[in-house]
Every structure is written in C-alpha cells, then in structure tokens.
N, CA, C, O and the ligand as a Tripos MOL2 file, in Angstrom:
@<TRIPOS>MOLECULE
protein
  261   259    66     0     0
PROTEIN
NO_CHARGES

@<TRIPOS>ATOM
      1 N         -69.4280  -76.9130  -46.4060 N.3       1 MET1
      2 CA        -68.2680  -77.5550  -45.7730 C.3       1 MET1
      3 C         -67.7650  -76.6830  -44.6230 C.2       1 MET1
      4 O         -67.7370  -75.4590  -44.7520 O.2       1 MET1
      5 N         -67.3690  -77.2850  -43.5080 N.am      2 PRO2
      6 CA        -66.8300  -76.4860  -42.4040 C.3       2 PRO2
      7 C         -65.4270  -75.9990  -42.7090 C.2       2 PRO2
      8 O         -64.4460  -76.7300  -42.5720 O.2       2 PRO2
      9 N         -65.3620  -74.8130  -43.1020 N.am      3 ASN3
     10 CA        -64.0650  -74.2370  -43.4210 C.3       3 ASN3
     11 C         -63.6960  -73.1870  -42.3840 C.2       3 ASN3
     12 O         -64.5800  -72.6200  -41.7420 O.2       3 ASN3
     13 N         -62.4220  -72.9200  -42.2110 N.am      4 PRO4
     14 CA        -62.0380  -71.8450  -41.3020 C.3       4 PRO4
     15 C         -62.5770  -70.5060  -41.7930 C.2       4 PRO4
     16 O         -62.5580  -70.1920  -42.9840 O.2       4 PRO4
     17 N         -63.0580  -69.7310  -40.8210 N.am      5 LYS5
     18 CA        -63.7400  -68.4940  -41.1930 C.3       5 LYS5
     19 C         -62.7530  -67.4750  -41.7490 C.2       5 LYS5
     20 O         -63.0440  -66.7580  -42.7070 O.2       5 LYS5
     21 N         -61.5800  -67.4280  -41.1250 N.am      6 ARG6
     22 CA        -60.5910  -66.4490  -41.5620 C.3       6 ARG6
     23 C         -59.2370  -67.1290  -41.7960 C.2       6 ARG6
     24 O         -58.9140  -68.1740  -41.2310 O.2       6 ARG6
     25 N         -58.4970  -66.4900  -42.6340 N.am      7 LYS7
     26 CA        -57.1350  -66.9540  -42.8720 C.3       7 LYS7
     27 C         -56.2800  -66.6490  -41.6440 C.2       7 LYS7
     28 O         -56.3760  -65.5700  -41.0600 O.2       7 LYS7
     29 N         -55.4440  -67.6100  -41.2610 N.am      8 HIS8
     30 CA        -54.5230  -67.3350  -40.1630 C.3       8 HIS8
     31 C         -53.4550  -66.3600  -40.6240 C.2       8 HIS8
     32 O         -52.9450  -66.4470  -41.7410 O.2       8 HIS8
     33 N         -53.1310  -65.4310  -39.7390 N.am      9 SER9
     34 CA        -52.1180  -64.4460  -40.1070 C.3       9 SER9
     35 C         -50.7420  -65.1030  -40.1670 C.2       9 SER9
     36 O         -50.5280  -66.1860  -39.6220 O.2       9 SER9
     37 N         -49.8320  -64.4350  -40.8310 N.am     10 LYS10
     38 CA        -48.4670  -64.9660  -40.9400 C.3      10 LYS10
     39 C         -47.8230  -65.0910  -39.5670 C.2      10 LYS10
     40 O         -47.1010  -66.0480  -39.2890 O.2      10 LYS10
     41 N         -48.0980  -64.0980  -38.7030 N.am     11 SER11
     42 CA        -47.4670  -64.1450  -37.3850 C.3      11 SER11
     43 C         -48.0330  -65.2970  -36.5610 C.2      11 SER11
     44 O         -47.3120  -65.9180  -35.7800 O.2      11 SER11
     45 N         -49.3120  -65.5810  -36.7340 N.am     12 ARG12
     46 CA        -49.9050  -66.6900  -35.9880 C.3      12 ARG12
     47 C         -49.2970  -68.0190  -36.4370 C.2      12 ARG12
     48 O         -48.9790  -68.8780  -35.6140 O.2      12 ARG12
     49 N         -49.1430  -68.1720  -37.7350 N.am     13 THR13
     50 CA        -48.5190  -69.3790  -38.2640 C.3      13 THR13
     51 C         -47.0640  -69.4920  -37.7970 C.2      13 THR13
     52 O         -46.5860  -70.5690  -37.4410 O.2      13 THR13
     53 N         -46.3770  -68.3400  -37.8100 N.am     14 ALA14
     54 CA        -44.9730  -68.3520  -37.4080 C.3      14 ALA14
     55 C         -44.8330  -68.6750  -35.9350 C.2      14 ALA14
     56 O         -43.8890  -69.3530  -35.5290 O.2      14 ALA14
     57 N         -45.7870  -68.1830  -35.1180 N.am     15 LYS15
     58 CA        -45.7230  -68.4750  -33.6840 C.3      15 LYS15
     59 C         -45.9280  -69.9640  -33.4410 C.2      15 LYS15
     60 O         -45.2810  -70.5520  -32.5740 O.2      15 LYS15
     61 N         -46.8120  -70.5620  -34.1940 N.am     16 ARG16
     62 CA        -47.0560  -71.9930  -34.0190 C.3      16 ARG16
     63 C         -45.8310  -72.7970  -34.4290 C.2      16 ARG16
     64 O         -45.4520  -73.7580  -33.7600 O.2      16 ARG16
     65 N         -45.2230  -72.3980  -35.5280 N.am     17 ARG17
     66 CA        -44.0650  -73.1510  -36.0200 C.3      17 ARG17
     67 C         -42.7700  -72.7710  -35.3230 C.2      17 ARG17
     68 O         -41.7260  -73.3820  -35.5500 O.2      17 ARG17
     69 N         -42.8460  -71.7620  -34.4780 N.am     18 GLY18
     70 CA        -41.6180  -71.2150  -33.8850 C.3      18 GLY18
     71 C         -40.8080  -72.2210  -33.1230 C.2      18 GLY18
     72 O         -39.5800  -72.2060  -33.2080 O.2      18 GLY18
     73 N         -41.4480  -73.1030  -32.3740 N.am     19 GLY19
     74 CA        -40.6970  -74.0280  -31.5450 C.3      19 GLY19
     75 C         -40.3710  -75.3230  -32.2320 C.2      19 GLY19
     76 O         -39.7810  -76.2110  -31.6170 O.2      19 GLY19
     77 N         -40.7380  -75.4640  -33.4970 N.am     20 LYS20
     78 CA        -40.6000  -76.7680  -34.1300 C.3      20 LYS20
     79 C         -39.1550  -77.1630  -34.3800 C.2      20 LYS20
     80 O         -38.7730  -78.3160  -34.1800 O.2      20 LYS20
     81 N         -38.3650  -76.2160  -34.8110 N.am     21 ASN21
     82 CA        -37.0010  -76.5520  -35.1950 C.3      21 ASN21
     83 C         -35.9910  -76.3050  -34.0890 C.2      21 ASN21
     84 O         -34.7880  -76.2060  -34.3320 O.2      21 ASN21
     85 N         -36.5070  -76.2070  -32.8570 N.am     22 VAL22
     86 CA        -35.5940  -76.0370  -31.7390 C.3      22 VAL22
     87 C         -35.1580  -77.4180  -31.2790 C.2      22 VAL22
     88 O         -35.9610  -78.1940  -30.7620 O.2      22 VAL22
     89 N         -33.8930  -77.7150  -31.4700 N.am     23 LYS23
     90 CA        -33.3770  -79.0240  -31.0890 C.3      23 LYS23
     91 C         -33.0440  -79.0260  -29.6070 C.2      23 LYS23
     92 O         -32.5020  -78.0610  -29.0680 O.2      23 LYS23
     93 N         -33.3770  -80.1190  -28.9720 N.am     24 LYS24
     94 CA        -32.9830  -80.2790  -27.5920 C.3      24 LYS24
     95 C         -31.6060  -80.9350  -27.5610 C.2      24 LYS24
     96 O         -31.3930  -81.9980  -28.1440 O.2      24 LYS24
     97 N         -30.7000  -80.2960  -26.8860 N.am     25 VAL25
     98 CA        -29.3660  -80.8630  -26.7400 C.3      25 VAL25
     99 C         -29.3750  -81.7440  -25.5120 C.2      25 VAL25
    100 O         -29.5720  -81.2650  -24.3960 O.2      25 VAL25
    101 N         -29.1600  -83.0390  -25.7160 N.am     26 SER26
    102 CA        -29.1490  -83.9480  -24.5820 C.3      26 SER26
    103 C         -27.7760  -83.9030  -23.9260 C.2      26 SER26
    104 O         -26.7510  -84.1960  -24.5410 O.2      26 SER26
    105 N         -27.7980  -83.5300  -22.6640 N.am     27 LEU27
    106 CA        -26.5340  -83.3770  -21.9680 C.3      27 LEU27
    107 C         -26.2250  -84.6480  -21.1810 C.2      27 LEU27
    108 O         -27.1110  -85.2490  -20.5730 O.2      27 LEU27
    109 N         -24.9880  -85.0330  -21.2030 N.am     28 SER28
    110 CA        -24.5470  -86.1420  -20.3830 C.3      28 SER28
    111 C         -23.2970  -85.6970  -19.6420 C.2      28 SER28
    112 O         -22.6190  -84.7540  -20.0500 O.2      28 SER28
    113 N         -23.0020  -86.3830  -18.5560 N.am     29 SER29
    114 CA        -21.8440  -85.9740  -17.7820 C.3      29 SER29
    115 C         -20.5960  -86.6450  -18.3420 C.2      29 SER29
    116 O         -20.6220  -87.8100  -18.7390 O.2      29 SER29
    117 N         -19.5270  -85.9030  -18.3670 N.am     30 CYS30
    118 CA        -18.2670  -86.4070  -18.9060 C.3      30 CYS30
    119 C         -17.7280  -87.5130  -18.0030 C.2      30 CYS30
    120 O         -17.8130  -87.4230  -16.7780 O.2      30 CYS30
    121 N         -17.1710  -88.5590  -18.6210 N.am     31 SER31
    122 CA        -16.6660  -89.6780  -17.8280 C.3      31 SER31
    123 C         -15.3520  -89.3240  -17.1460 C.2      31 SER31
    124 O         -14.9390  -89.9800  -16.1900 O.2      31 SER31
    125 N         -14.7020  -88.2820  -17.6470 N.am     32 ASN32
    126 CA        -13.4070  -87.9090  -17.0820 C.3      32 ASN32
    127 C         -13.5360  -86.8210  -16.0210 C.2      32 ASN32
    128 O         -13.0270  -86.9630  -14.9090 O.2      32 ASN32
    129 N         -14.2300  -85.7220  -16.3740 N.am     33 CYS33
    130 CA        -14.2580  -84.5890  -15.4600 C.3      33 CYS33
    131 C         -15.6390  -84.3490  -14.8740 C.2      33 CYS33
    132 O         -15.8210  -83.4120  -14.0950 O.2      33 CYS33
    133 N         -16.6160  -85.1750  -15.2310 N.am     34 LYS34
    134 CA        -17.9690  -85.1330  -14.6660 C.3      34 LYS34
    135 C         -18.7230  -83.8480  -14.9760 C.2      34 LYS34
    136 O         -19.7290  -83.5600  -14.3280 O.2      34 LYS34
    137 N         -18.2700  -83.0800  -15.9340 N.am     35 SER35
    138 CA        -19.0070  -81.8710  -16.2840 C.3      35 SER35
    139 C         -20.0370  -82.2030  -17.3590 C.2      35 SER35
    140 O         -19.8860  -83.1790  -18.0940 O.2      35 SER35
    141 N         -21.0690  -81.3950  -17.4460 N.am     36 LEU36
    142 CA        -22.1150  -81.6380  -18.4290 C.3      36 LEU36
    143 C         -21.6200  -81.2870  -19.8230 C.2      36 LEU36
    144 O         -21.0300  -80.2280  -20.0400 O.2      36 LEU36
    145 N         -21.8660  -82.1790  -20.7550 N.am     37 LYS37
    146 CA        -21.4760  -81.9510  -22.1260 C.3      37 LYS37
    147 C         -22.5210  -82.5850  -23.0330 C.2      37 LYS37
    148 O         -23.2420  -83.4850  -22.6030 O.2      37 LYS37
    149 N         -22.6170  -82.1310  -24.2810 N.am     38 PRO38
    150 CA        -23.5190  -82.7960  -25.2140 C.3      38 PRO38
    151 C         -23.0520  -84.2240  -25.4650 C.2      38 PRO38
    152 O         -21.8540  -84.4790  -25.5900 O.2      38 PRO38
    153 N         -24.0000  -85.1540  -25.5390 N.am     39 SER39
    154 CA        -23.6140  -86.5450  -25.7260 C.3      39 SER39
    155 C         -23.0780  -86.7710  -27.1400 C.2      39 SER39
    156 O         -23.4340  -86.0420  -28.0660 O.2      39 SER39
    157 N         -22.2370  -87.7640  -27.3010 N.am     40 HIS40
    158 CA        -21.5760  -88.1260  -28.5610 C.3      40 HIS40
    159 C         -20.6900  -86.9960  -29.0810 C.2      40 HIS40
    160 O         -20.5220  -86.8210  -30.2880 O.2      40 HIS40
    161 N         -20.1340  -86.2430  -28.1530 N.am     41 VAL41
    162 CA        -19.2840  -85.1180  -28.5230 C.3      41 VAL41
    163 C         -18.0800  -85.1340  -27.5860 C.2      41 VAL41
    164 O         -18.2060  -85.4480  -26.4020 O.2      41 VAL41
    165 N         -16.9140  -84.7930  -28.1260 N.am     42 VAL42
    166 CA        -15.7250  -84.6970  -27.2850 C.3      42 VAL42
    167 C         -15.9540  -83.6210  -26.2310 C.2      42 VAL42
    168 O         -16.4660  -82.5430  -26.5320 O.2      42 VAL42
    169 N         -15.5740  -83.9220  -25.0060 N.am     43 CYS43
    170 CA        -15.8200  -82.9980  -23.9060 C.3      43 CYS43
    171 C         -15.1090  -81.6740  -24.1560 C.2      43 CYS43
    172 O         -13.9030  -81.6580  -24.3980 O.2      43 CYS43
    173 N         -15.8390  -80.5680  -24.1020 N.am     44 PRO44
    174 CA        -15.2070  -79.2690  -24.3600 C.3      44 PRO44
    175 C         -14.2990  -78.8180  -23.2200 C.2      44 PRO44
    176 O         -13.4620  -77.9350  -23.4100 O.2      44 PRO44
    177 N         -14.4530  -79.4110  -22.0410 N.am     45 VAL45
    178 CA        -13.6600  -78.9740  -20.9010 C.3      45 VAL45
    179 C         -12.3020  -79.6640  -20.9150 C.2      45 VAL45
    180 O         -11.2630  -79.0050  -20.8670 O.2      45 VAL45
    181 N         -12.3140  -81.0010  -20.9800 N.am     46 CYS46
    182 CA        -11.0550  -81.7370  -20.8380 C.3      46 CYS46
    183 C         -10.6130  -82.4080  -22.1410 C.2      46 CYS46
    184 O          -9.4820  -82.8880  -22.2250 O.2      46 CYS46
    185 N         -11.4670  -82.4500  -23.1440 N.am     47 GLY47
    186 CA        -11.0790  -83.0200  -24.4210 C.3      47 GLY47
    187 C         -11.0590  -84.5290  -24.4560 C.2      47 GLY47
    188 O         -10.4100  -85.1300  -25.3120 O.2      47 GLY47
    189 N         -11.7710  -85.1450  -23.5250 N.am     48 TYR48
    190 CA        -11.8140  -86.5990  -23.4900 C.3      48 TYR48
    191 C         -13.0670  -87.1130  -24.1890 C.2      48 TYR48
    192 O         -14.1130  -86.4640  -24.1610 O.2      48 TYR48
    193 N         -12.9570  -88.2640  -24.8070 N.am     49 TYR49
    194 CA        -14.1290  -88.9560  -25.3380 C.3      49 TYR49
    195 C         -13.9160  -90.4450  -25.1620 C.2      49 TYR49
    196 O         -12.9080  -90.9870  -25.6140 O.2      49 TYR49
    197 N         -14.8400  -91.1030  -24.5200 N.am     50 LYS50
    198 CA        -14.7500  -92.5320  -24.2150 C.3      50 LYS50
    199 C         -13.4320  -92.8630  -23.5130 C.2      50 LYS50
    200 O         -12.7140  -93.7810  -23.9100 O.2      50 LYS50
    201 N         -13.1350  -92.1130  -22.4810 N.am     51 ASP51
    202 CA        -11.9680  -92.3360  -21.6190 C.3      51 ASP51
    203 C         -10.6420  -92.2060  -22.3480 C.2      51 ASP51
    204 O          -9.6190  -92.7050  -21.8800 O.2      51 ASP51
    205 N         -10.6610  -91.5360  -23.4970 N.am     52 LYS52
    206 CA         -9.4020  -91.2950  -24.1940 C.3      52 LYS52
    207 C          -9.2450  -89.8040  -24.4460 C.2      52 LYS52
    208 O         -10.2240  -89.0980  -24.6890 O.2      52 LYS52
    209 N          -8.0100  -89.3350  -24.3850 N.am     53 LEU53
    210 CA         -7.7530  -87.9280  -24.6560 C.3      53 LEU53
    211 C          -7.7350  -87.7160  -26.1670 C.2      53 LEU53
    212 O          -6.8410  -88.2020  -26.8600 O.2      53 LEU53
    213 N          -8.7040  -87.0070  -26.6560 N.am     54 ILE54
    214 CA         -8.8010  -86.7540  -28.0870 C.3      54 ILE54
    215 C          -8.1980  -85.3950  -28.4190 C.2      54 ILE54
    216 O          -7.3060  -85.2750  -29.2590 O.2      54 ILE54
    217 N          -8.7040  -84.3880  -27.7410 N.am     55 VAL55
    218 CA         -8.2220  -83.0350  -27.9930 C.3      55 VAL55
    219 C          -7.5750  -82.5270  -26.7130 C.2      55 VAL55
    220 O          -8.2410  -82.4380  -25.6820 O.2      55 VAL55
    221 N          -6.2970  -82.1940  -26.7600 N.am     56 PRO56
    222 CA         -5.6850  -81.6330  -25.5590 C.3      56 PRO56
    223 C          -6.3440  -80.3010  -25.2100 C.2      56 PRO56
    224 O          -6.5530  -79.4620  -26.0870 O.2      56 PRO56
    225 N          -6.6690  -80.1060  -23.9390 N.am     57 PRO57
    226 CA         -7.3560  -78.8660  -23.5490 C.3      57 PRO57
    227 C          -6.4660  -77.6540  -23.7490 C.2      57 PRO57
    228 O          -5.2520  -77.6870  -23.5490 O.2      57 PRO57
    229 N          -7.1320  -76.5810  -24.1540 N.am     58 LYS58
    230 CA         -6.3870  -75.3470  -24.4070 C.3      58 LYS58
    231 C          -5.9920  -74.7060  -23.0890 C.2      58 LYS58
    232 O          -6.6960  -74.8000  -22.0840 O.2      58 LYS58
    233 N          -4.8620  -74.0620  -23.1300 N.am     59 GLU59
    234 CA         -4.4320  -73.3390  -21.9410 C.3      59 GLU59
    235 C          -5.3040  -72.1010  -21.7600 C.2      59 GLU59
    236 O          -5.6180  -71.3770  -22.7050 O.2      59 GLU59
    237 N          -5.6800  -71.8930  -20.4960 N.am     60 LYS60
    238 CA         -6.6620  -70.8430  -20.2570 C.3      60 LYS60
    239 C          -6.0920  -69.4460  -20.4960 C.2      60 LYS60
    240 O          -6.7260  -68.6010  -21.1280 O.2      60 LYS60
    241 N          -4.9030  -69.2230  -19.9870 N.am     61 THR61
    242 CA         -4.3320  -67.8640  -20.1240 C.3      61 THR61
    243 C          -3.2660  -67.9120  -21.2060 C.2      61 THR61
    244 O          -2.0670  -67.8810  -20.9310 O.2      61 THR61
    245 N          -3.7380  -67.9890  -22.4390 N.am     62 LYS62
    246 CA         -2.8220  -67.9890  -23.5780 C.3      62 LYS62
    247 C          -3.0580  -66.7320  -24.4080 C.2      62 LYS62
    248 O          -3.5790  -66.7800  -25.5230 O.2      62 LYS62
    249 N          -2.6670  -65.6390  -23.8420 N.am     63 LYS63
    250 CA         -2.8590  -64.3730  -24.5360 C.3      63 LYS63
    251 C          -1.4890  -63.8070  -24.8840 C.2      63 LYS63
    252 O          -0.5800  -63.7420  -24.0560 O.2      63 LYS63
    253 N          -1.3850  -63.4080  -26.1230 N.am     64 LYS64
    254 CA         -0.1290  -62.8210  -26.5650 C.3      64 LYS64
    255 C          -0.0500  -61.3700  -26.0740 C.2      64 LYS64
    256 O          -0.8820  -60.5340  -26.4260 O.2      64 LYS64
    257 N           0.9580  -61.0990  -25.2640 N.am     65 SER65
    258 CA          1.0930  -59.7320  -24.7660 C.3      65 SER65
    259 C           2.5680  -59.3540  -24.7370 C.2      65 SER65
    260 O           2.9120  -58.2380  -24.3470 O.2      65 SER65
    261 ZN        -14.5240  -83.7780  -19.5330 Zn       66 ZN66
@<TRIPOS>BOND
     1     1     2 1
     2     2     3 1
     3     3     4 2
     4     3     5 am
     5     5     6 1
     6     6     7 1
     7     7     8 2
     8     7     9 am
     9     9    10 1
    10    10    11 1
    11    11    12 2
    12    11    13 am
    13    13    14 1
    14    14    15 1
    15    15    16 2
    16    15    17 am
    17    17    18 1
    18    18    19 1
    19    19    20 2
    20    19    21 am
    21    21    22 1
    22    22    23 1
    23    23    24 2
    24    23    25 am
    25    25    26 1
    26    26    27 1
    27    27    28 2
    28    27    29 am
    29    29    30 1
    30    30    31 1
    31    31    32 2
    32    31    33 am
    33    33    34 1
    34    34    35 1
    35    35    36 2
    36    35    37 am
    37    37    38 1
    38    38    39 1
    39    39    40 2
    40    39    41 am
    41    41    42 1
    42    42    43 1
    43    43    44 2
    44    43    45 am
    45    45    46 1
    46    46    47 1
    47    47    48 2
    48    47    49 am
    49    49    50 1
    50    50    51 1
    51    51    52 2
    52    51    53 am
    53    53    54 1
    54    54    55 1
    55    55    56 2
    56    55    57 am
    57    57    58 1
    58    58    59 1
    59    59    60 2
    60    59    61 am
    61    61    62 1
    62    62    63 1
    63    63    64 2
    64    63    65 am
    65    65    66 1
    66    66    67 1
    67    67    68 2
    68    67    69 am
    69    69    70 1
    70    70    71 1
    71    71    72 2
    72    71    73 am
    73    73    74 1
    74    74    75 1
    75    75    76 2
    76    75    77 am
    77    77    78 1
    78    78    79 1
    79    79    80 2
    80    79    81 am
    81    81    82 1
    82    82    83 1
    83    83    84 2
    84    83    85 am
    85    85    86 1
    86    86    87 1
    87    87    88 2
    88    87    89 am
    89    89    90 1
    90    90    91 1
    91    91    92 2
    92    91    93 am
    93    93    94 1
    94    94    95 1
    95    95    96 2
    96    95    97 am
    97    97    98 1
    98    98    99 1
    99    99   100 2
   100    99   101 am
   101   101   102 1
   102   102   103 1
   103   103   104 2
   104   103   105 am
   105   105   106 1
   106   106   107 1
   107   107   108 2
   108   107   109 am
   109   109   110 1
   110   110   111 1
   111   111   112 2
   112   111   113 am
   113   113   114 1
   114   114   115 1
   115   115   116 2
   116   115   117 am
   117   117   118 1
   118   118   119 1
   119   119   120 2
   120   119   121 am
   121   121   122 1
   122   122   123 1
   123   123   124 2
   124   123   125 am
   125   125   126 1
   126   126   127 1
   127   127   128 2
   128   127   129 am
   129   129   130 1
   130   130   131 1
   131   131   132 2
   132   131   133 am
   133   133   134 1
   134   134   135 1
   135   135   136 2
   136   135   137 am
   137   137   138 1
   138   138   139 1
   139   139   140 2
   140   139   141 am
   141   141   142 1
   142   142   143 1
   143   143   144 2
   144   143   145 am
   145   145   146 1
   146   146   147 1
   147   147   148 2
   148   147   149 am
   149   149   150 1
   150   150   151 1
   151   151   152 2
   152   151   153 am
   153   153   154 1
   154   154   155 1
   155   155   156 2
   156   155   157 am
   157   157   158 1
   158   158   159 1
   159   159   160 2
   160   159   161 am
   161   161   162 1
   162   162   163 1
   163   163   164 2
   164   163   165 am
   165   165   166 1
   166   166   167 1
   167   167   168 2
   168   167   169 am
   169   169   170 1
   170   170   171 1
   171   171   172 2
   172   171   173 am
   173   173   174 1
   174   174   175 1
   175   175   176 2
   176   175   177 am
   177   177   178 1
   178   178   179 1
   179   179   180 2
   180   179   181 am
   181   181   182 1
   182   182   183 1
   183   183   184 2
   184   183   185 am
   185   185   186 1
   186   186   187 1
   187   187   188 2
   188   187   189 am
   189   189   190 1
   190   190   191 1
   191   191   192 2
   192   191   193 am
   193   193   194 1
   194   194   195 1
   195   195   196 2
   196   195   197 am
   197   197   198 1
   198   198   199 1
   199   199   200 2
   200   199   201 am
   201   201   202 1
   202   202   203 1
   203   203   204 2
   204   203   205 am
   205   205   206 1
   206   206   207 1
   207   207   208 2
   208   207   209 am
   209   209   210 1
   210   210   211 1
   211   211   212 2
   212   211   213 am
   213   213   214 1
   214   214   215 1
   215   215   216 2
   216   215   217 am
   217   217   218 1
   218   218   219 1
   219   219   220 2
   220   219   221 am
   221   221   222 1
   222   222   223 1
   223   223   224 2
   224   223   225 am
   225   225   226 1
   226   226   227 1
   227   227   228 2
   228   227   229 am
   229   229   230 1
   230   230   231 1
   231   231   232 2
   232   231   233 am
   233   233   234 1
   234   234   235 1
   235   235   236 2
   236   235   237 am
   237   237   238 1
   238   238   239 1
   239   239   240 2
   240   239   241 am
   241   241   242 1
   242   242   243 1
   243   243   244 2
   244   243   245 am
   245   245   246 1
   246   246   247 1
   247   247   248 2
   248   247   249 am
   249   249   250 1
   250   250   251 1
   251   251   252 2
   252   251   253 am
   253   253   254 1
   254   254   255 1
   255   255   256 2
   256   255   257 am
   257   257   258 1
   258   258   259 1
   259   259   260 2
@<TRIPOS>SUBSTRUCTURE
     1 MET1         2 RESIDUE 1 A MET
     2 PRO2         6 RESIDUE 1 A PRO
     3 ASN3        10 RESIDUE 1 A ASN
     4 PRO4        14 RESIDUE 1 A PRO
     5 LYS5        18 RESIDUE 1 A LYS
     6 ARG6        22 RESIDUE 1 A ARG
     7 LYS7        26 RESIDUE 1 A LYS
     8 HIS8        30 RESIDUE 1 A HIS
     9 SER9        34 RESIDUE 1 A SER
    10 LYS10       38 RESIDUE 1 A LYS
    11 SER11       42 RESIDUE 1 A SER
    12 ARG12       46 RESIDUE 1 A ARG
    13 THR13       50 RESIDUE 1 A THR
    14 ALA14       54 RESIDUE 1 A ALA
    15 LYS15       58 RESIDUE 1 A LYS
    16 ARG16       62 RESIDUE 1 A ARG
    17 ARG17       66 RESIDUE 1 A ARG
    18 GLY18       70 RESIDUE 1 A GLY
    19 GLY19       74 RESIDUE 1 A GLY
    20 LYS20       78 RESIDUE 1 A LYS
    21 ASN21       82 RESIDUE 1 A ASN
    22 VAL22       86 RESIDUE 1 A VAL
    23 LYS23       90 RESIDUE 1 A LYS
    24 LYS24       94 RESIDUE 1 A LYS
    25 VAL25       98 RESIDUE 1 A VAL
    26 SER26      102 RESIDUE 1 A SER
    27 LEU27      106 RESIDUE 1 A LEU
    28 SER28      110 RESIDUE 1 A SER
    29 SER29      114 RESIDUE 1 A SER
    30 CYS30      118 RESIDUE 1 A CYS
    31 SER31      122 RESIDUE 1 A SER
    32 ASN32      126 RESIDUE 1 A ASN
    33 CYS33      130 RESIDUE 1 A CYS
    34 LYS34      134 RESIDUE 1 A LYS
    35 SER35      138 RESIDUE 1 A SER
    36 LEU36      142 RESIDUE 1 A LEU
    37 LYS37      146 RESIDUE 1 A LYS
    38 PRO38      150 RESIDUE 1 A PRO
    39 SER39      154 RESIDUE 1 A SER
    40 HIS40      158 RESIDUE 1 A HIS
    41 VAL41      162 RESIDUE 1 A VAL
    42 VAL42      166 RESIDUE 1 A VAL
    43 CYS43      170 RESIDUE 1 A CYS
    44 PRO44      174 RESIDUE 1 A PRO
    45 VAL45      178 RESIDUE 1 A VAL
    46 CYS46      182 RESIDUE 1 A CYS
    47 GLY47      186 RESIDUE 1 A GLY
    48 TYR48      190 RESIDUE 1 A TYR
    49 TYR49      194 RESIDUE 1 A TYR
    50 LYS50      198 RESIDUE 1 A LYS
    51 ASP51      202 RESIDUE 1 A ASP
    52 LYS52      206 RESIDUE 1 A LYS
    53 LEU53      210 RESIDUE 1 A LEU
    54 ILE54      214 RESIDUE 1 A ILE
    55 VAL55      218 RESIDUE 1 A VAL
    56 PRO56      222 RESIDUE 1 A PRO
    57 PRO57      226 RESIDUE 1 A PRO
    58 LYS58      230 RESIDUE 1 A LYS
    59 GLU59      234 RESIDUE 1 A GLU
    60 LYS60      238 RESIDUE 1 A LYS
    61 THR61      242 RESIDUE 1 A THR
    62 LYS62      246 RESIDUE 1 A LYS
    63 LYS63      250 RESIDUE 1 A LYS
    64 LYS64      254 RESIDUE 1 A LYS
    65 SER65      258 RESIDUE 1 A SER
    66 ZN66       261 GROUP 0 **** ****
C-alpha cells in the first residue's frame, strides 16, 4: 500500500493547521461616520448601529487628575 514514508513532525502539522482558525473580520463602513468597523457590530467610533445611537461615545480626554 502507498503509505507515507515518514511521520510528519508536530511542527509541520502545526504549520499546516496554523492558519485554519484565523477568522477574517469583514469590515464595513459605518453609516454614520463612514469609518471602517466590523459588520453587525455597533460602531466603536460613534456608537451608532443602523442609524441609531446605541452607545454614546466616550469622551476622549476623561482622565482623573
Ligand atoms: Zn460610526
């Protein structure tokens, strides 16, 4: 029977499987601020989703001093 001559090393197997579980994040542009964001997710920049304000954006300089 044609069998593989040698066992594949663990590193070789790991290298082959390395890219398998890498998810591609599909980016879409926000309808409010036109910035790139992951689709089906509230915009991290302006907090809008489907033209509605879901999460009010955080103030940038909110440091307790
Ligand atoms: Zn936005």
